[in-house]
C-alpha positions in Angstrom: 0.0 0.0 0.0 1.9 3.1 -1.2 2.2 6.2 0.8 1.0 9.1 -1.3 1.5 11.9 1.3 2.9 12.6 4.8 2.2 15.5 7.1 2.3 16.1 10.8 3.0 12.5 11.5 0.1 11.3 9.3 0.6 8.9 6.4 -1.9 8.9 3.6 -2.1 5.6 1.8 -4.0 3.9 -1.1 -4.3 0.3 -2.0 -4.1 -1.0 -5.5 -7.4 -2.4 -7.0 -9.3 -1.6 -3.7 -13.0 -1.9 -3.4 -15.4 1.0 -4.1 -16.4 3.7 -3.1 -13.2 5.6 -4.0 -11.3 6.1 -0.7 -7.9 6.5 1.0 -6.4 5.4 4.3 -4.9 7.6 6.9 -2.5 6.2 9.5 -1.5 8.1 12.7 0.2 6.7 15.8 -0.9 3.2 15.1 -4.5 4.1 14.3 -6.0 3.8 10.8 -9.0 5.4 9.3 -10.6 5.2 5.9 -12.1 8.3 4.2 -14.2 8.7 1.1 -12.7 10.9 -1.5 -15.9 12.6 -2.8 -17.4 13.5 0.6 -14.2 13.6 2.7 -16.0 11.6 5.4 -14.9 8.9 7.7 -15.9 5.4 6.4 -14.2 3.2 9.0 -11.7 3.3 11.9 -10.8 6.4 13.9 -8.1 9.0 14.5 -7.6 11.5 17.3 -9.8 14.6 16.7 -6.8 16.9 15.6 -5.6 14.3 13.1 -9.1 13.8 11.8 -9.5 17.6 11.2 -6.1 17.7 9.4 -6.9 14.8 7.2 -10.3 16.2 6.2 -8.8 19.6 5.4 -6.0 18.1 3.3 -8.5 15.8 1.4 -10.7 18.7 0.5 -7.7 20.6 -0.9 -6.6 17.5 -2.9 -9.8 15.8 -4.1 -8.9 16.0 -7.8 -5.4 14.5 -7.2 -6.9 11.8 -4.9 -9.3 10.7 -7.7 -6.5 10.7 -10.2 -4.5 8.4 -7.9 -7.6 6.2 -7.3 -8.0 5.7 -11.0 -4.3 4.9 -11.4 -4.5 2.5 -8.5 -7.4 0.6 -10.1 -5.1 -0.2 -13.0 -2.0 -1.0 -10.8 -0.2 2.1 -12.1 2.4 4.2 -10.4 0.7 6.5 -7.9 1.7 10.2 -7.8 2.7 11.9 -4.6 0.4 14.6 -3.3 1.6 17.7 -1.6 1.4 17.6 2.2 -0.6 20.0 4.3 1.6 23.0 5.0 
């Protein structure tokens, strides 16, 4: 599962040929959460409140790039890194 971005100790990951709906995984201090790309909402898991806010803010800024990586991941292509939250 490639890491496509890192910021504030949070790793953003995406699986190849993963199930729908389009989503990404966020890992922070041993906790993992899954977020939808379109709605930027939590689908599964949990993160501390601050990490949750940061991930959602980042995802809203990068929805287009996330969907591009999702499409690439469905074809087992090379995922593109996405800018971290500054």
